[in-house]
N, C-alpha and C positions, 0 to 999 in steps of 0.2 A: 453346304453345311447348314445354311439357314433352313432349307427345306427339311433336312433330317431333324434339326432341333425342333421345328414346328410340329413334325409328326410325333416326335417323342413327347412333347408337351401335351399334345392332344390325347395320346395314349395314356399318359399319366392322369390327365383330368378325367378321362372315361373310366379309368380304374377306380378313382376316388368316388365318382358318381355311382357306379355299380356297387362298389364296396359299401357305401352308405346305405344304399337300397337294401342290400342283402343283410346288413347288420340289423336294420330295423325289422325286416321280414322274419329272419331267423330268431331274433329276440322274442318276437311275438308268438312263436310256436315252440314252447318249451314243454317240460314234463307236465306242468299244470294244465296246459292246453290239451295235450293228449288225453289226460285223465278226464278233464271236463267234457271234452267232445264225446268220448265214449259213454260216460255216465249219463249225460243229457240225451244222447241219441237212444240209449236203452230206455230212458224214461219217456221221451216224446216221439220216438220213431222219426218218420220223414219230416214231421213238423219242426224238428230242430233246424231244418234248412232255413226256416224263417229267421231264427236267431243268427245264423251265419250271414244271411242277407242284410239284416240290420247292422251287424258288426262291420260289414264291408262299407255300407253307406256312412256309418258313423266314422269309420276309418278315413274315408275321403274327406268328410267335413272337418275332421280334426287335423289330419296330417297336412293337407294342402295349406290350411291357414298357418299352422305352426311353422312348417318348413319355410314358407315364403316370408313370413314376418321376421323370423330369426336371421335368415340369410340377408334380407334387406337391411336389417339393423346392424348386422355384422357382430352380433353379441349373443351369448347364450341366454337361455330363458330366464335364469335367475337375475342376470344383470338387467335385462329389459324390464322384468317385474319390479326390481328395486328402483328403476328410473320412474316408473309409474307411481309407486308408493313405497317410500323407504321402509325396509323391513319385510316387504312382501316376498321379495326374492329369497331372503334367508329362510322364511317360513316354508316356501315352496321347496327349497333345497332339503330341508329336514324331512318333509313329507315324502319326497321322491327317494331320498336315501334310505329312510326306514322301510318304505314299500319295496324298494329294490333289494334291501337286505333280507326281508321276509321271503321274497320270491327266490332269492339266490340260495337260501337254505333248501328249498324244494328243488332248485336246479341241480345243486350238488348231489342231493339224494337221488335225483333222476339219473345223473351220470353213473352213480354207483349201481343203480338198478339195471341200467343199460349194459354195463360191463358184466354184471352178473348173468344176464340173459345171453349175452353174446359169447362170453368166454368162461362163465362159471365162477368168476372171482367173487369172494364175499362182498356184500354190498358196501360195508364200511371201507374195505381195502380199495374197492373200485372208486368210491367217492374220493378218497385221499389221493389216489393215483391221478384221477381226472383233474382234481384241484391243482396238483403239482404241474400237470401239462398246461393248464390254463395260465398258471403263474409263469411258466417258462415262456409262453407266448409273449408276455409283457416284458420279459427280460431281454428279448431280442433287440438288436440295435435299431431295426426298422419295424417297431412293434405295430405301427399303424398299417403298413403294407401287409404284414403277416396276418393281422386281424381281418383285413379286407378279404384276403385270399382264403383264409380259413372259413369265414362266413359263407363265401360263394361256394366253396367245395362242399361244405356240409349241407347247404341249401339244395344243391343239385342232387346229392345223395338222398336226402329226405324225400324230395319230389319223386324221383325214380322209384324208390322202394315203396312209397305209399301208393303210387299209381299201380304198381304190380299187385299189391295186396287188394286194392280196390277192384281191379279187374277180376281177380280170382274169387273174391267174395260175392260177386254178382248182385250188386244192389238194384232195387227196383227204380230205375232211372225216371220213368214216367211219373211215378208217385212222388219221388223226391222233388222233381221239377214243379209239380202241382202244389205240393204242401209248402214249398219254399215261398210261394206267393199267396196261397190260401191255406194257412195252417189249420189243422183240425183241433190242435191244442196250443194254448199259450202258457208260457212260464216266465214270469218276470225275473226270477232268479237266474234262469238260463241266459236271458238276454244280457242282464247286468254283468254276470260272471264272465261270459264269453267276450263282451266288449271290454270289460275291465282287464281281462287277461290278455287281450290282444292290442288294445290302444290305450290302456290306462297306465298310470304311473310313469316309470322311466321310459317305456317303450315309445311313446309319442315323440320324445325328444331325441332318441338315439341317433337317428339318421341325420337330423339337422345339426346336432352338436358335432358329429363326425365331419360333416362338410365344413363347418366353421374351423375345426382344428386343422383341416387340410388347406385352409386359405380360400375356400369358396365363400365369398362374402361380398355384400354390397348390392344395390339395386340391379346392377348389370348381370348378377349371377342368379337372379330370381327364376329365370327361365330354365336354367340348368337344375336348380333345386326342384322345380316342379316336375321335370322329367325324372329325376332320381326318385322323388316321392311316388310318382306314378308307377315306376318299376317296382319299388318296394311293396306298394299296396297290391300290385298284381301278383307278385310272388307269394306274399302272405295269404292272399285270398285263394290262390290255387292250392296251397297247402291245406288250408282250412276245408275247402270243398272236397278234396281227395280223401282226407282223413275221415271226414263225415261220411262219405260214400262207402269207404271201407268198413266202418263200424255199422252202417245201416244194412249192408249186405248180410252181415252176421246176425244182427238183431232181427231182421225181417224173417229169418229162418226159424226164429223161436229158440235159438240156442242160448244156453245159460252162460253168462259171463262170470268170471271169478271176481267177487267184490274186493278181494285184496289187491288185485292188479288188473283192472278192467281192460286197459289198452293191450296188455300182453295177451289176454284171452282172444281179442279180435284177430291178431296176427296168427296165433296158434290154431284157432278154429278154421282160419282161412287156408293156411298152408302147412299145417302140422308142425313138426319140430323145426323144419327149415324156417317156417314163418316166425317161430319164437326167436330164432337167432336173428332174423331180419328185424324183428321188433327191438332187439337189443341194439342193433346198429342205429335204427331210427331214434330210439330213446336217448342213446348216448349223443348222437349228433344234435338232437333238439336241446338236450341239457347243456352240452358244452357251448353251443352258440349263445344260449341264454345266460350262462355263467359269464361269458366274455362280454356280452352286450350289457348285462345288468351292472357288472362291476365298472365297466368303462363309462357308462352313462351316469350312474350314481355318483361316481367320483368327479365327473365333469361338472356336477352341481356343487358338491361340497368343497372342491379345491379352491373356489373363489371366496370362501368365507374368510380366509386369512391369506394375504398376499404371499406369505412364505410357503404355503401349501402348493402353490402353482409350480414351484420348482421340484416338488416331490410327487408328481403325478403317478409315476410308476409304483412308487412305494405305497401310496394310498390304495391303488388298485390291488396290489398284492395283499395288503392288509385286509381289504374288503373281502377278497376271496378266502383268505385264511380264517377270518372270523366266521364267515358263513359255514365253512367246512367244520370248524370246531363246534358250532352250535348244533349242526346236524348230527355229528358223531356223539354228542352228549344227549340229545333229546329225540332225534328222529323226526319223521314228517308224515303224519296221517293224511289220508286222502281228503277227509272232511275239512281239515285246516287249509289245504290248498284251495279248495273251492271257496271257503269263506274269505281267505286273503284276496282271491281274485275279485270278489265282489267289493270288498273294502277298498282295494286299489283303484276301483272304478271311480271313487270319489275324488281322486287326485286329478282326473281328466277335466271335470268341469272347472276346477279352481285354476289349473294351469292354462286351459284353453280360454277361459274368460279373461284372464290377464292379457293373453296374446291378442284377443279380439279388441280389447280396449286400446292396446298399443297400435293395432292396425289402422286406427282412425287418426293417429298422430303422426303426420308425415315428418315432423322434426325428429322423431325417434327412429324413423326408417330411412333417413338420409335422402328425403325427397320422394321416396317410392310411394305411389298411390295404390293401395290395396283394393281389389275389386269388391264392390258392395255385396254382390251376390255370394261371394265366399264368406264374408262376414256374417250374413244372414244365415247361411247354411251352418256355419260354426256355432252361432248362437242357438240354433235349434238343437244341435248335438249337446251343447253344454247344459241347456235347460233340461233336456230330456234325461241326460245322465244324472244330473243333480236330483231330480225328482225320483227317478227309478232307484238311485243309490240309497237315498234316505228311506224309501219304502222297503227296500230289501233288508237294510240293517234293522229296521224296526220289526218287520214281520217274518222275514225268511231266514236270516242268519241264525236266530235262536233255535229254529227247527233243525238246521243242519248240524249245529254244534251239540245237540243233545246226545 
């Protein structure tokens, strides 16, 4: 019996680690990411691979620091930040929640667009139905396990379908490999937007907060957190690369994309009407996992503002999804706003990451855990770079996009 119990415990722990990894990875690849990838691939061609490479490196520098620090501390990011400087955690919670809400409006819209392409449902009806399904997920008795399994299933679906379209589109792989390391063109907005959309805002904290909620905490759990973060980064990176290659294959042929729905154009031009239906599946999967991840992580920040809110976690998540849906149904979601919000969301990363890096040098906050200095230095480079690029983008590039 003891052996069976041990095996069951190990399986449960593996499920949590994989679930946290996929929650982060699929949260990073939402409708905004699909749109941004195609728009910037059309603009930069193979050189957009450089922005993907930078996003992966920044992902490593940010995620490994944040996951390890939070798990060692055994507390969520806002609690650790408040211990550093009273009020800092509350400010971070507001920033993350607002950024998550802004993105979730786009996520709900993306779910509606996905069902429209997949089944022909009106976008508004598809958005409302998708929101109801997401809410139903959090009404289940074991919502955490259901969320883990949903993220994993949708992640696998997205990878397989994106790989299929990438193969059909026939991208110039040699040029993509060369320009990833030696870009012919550079675009600061592309770098900031793709990094902000994949590791900015709530996304950076999604997996670590899931581990904490599942009881993975303390210095002895840092190794498991590192493996989970590595898996999540790997899955997210694979999705980014495959989607980029699928778009590059179409763009390199000189085919014109529909500006009203650039990612749908890629799938349709690659595989005809079947490709358009596949786009619907990918868009819906990307949107739904992002709706779930955004709501869960944003609420994991705001629920600690008042002790009473901790007891009403599911209600807060449901309200978050409902508000996002109501706003979309009222005002819609233009492509330009998604790109702008992605860049603005990138500013949350240097603030949150800087707080975690300062905490990483205080072993009393981390229950005696000693954080590797090399990770702190790598994280500092990411925080400084994103702060500088983010400010530059807001001042010079965002006004151009919003005209």
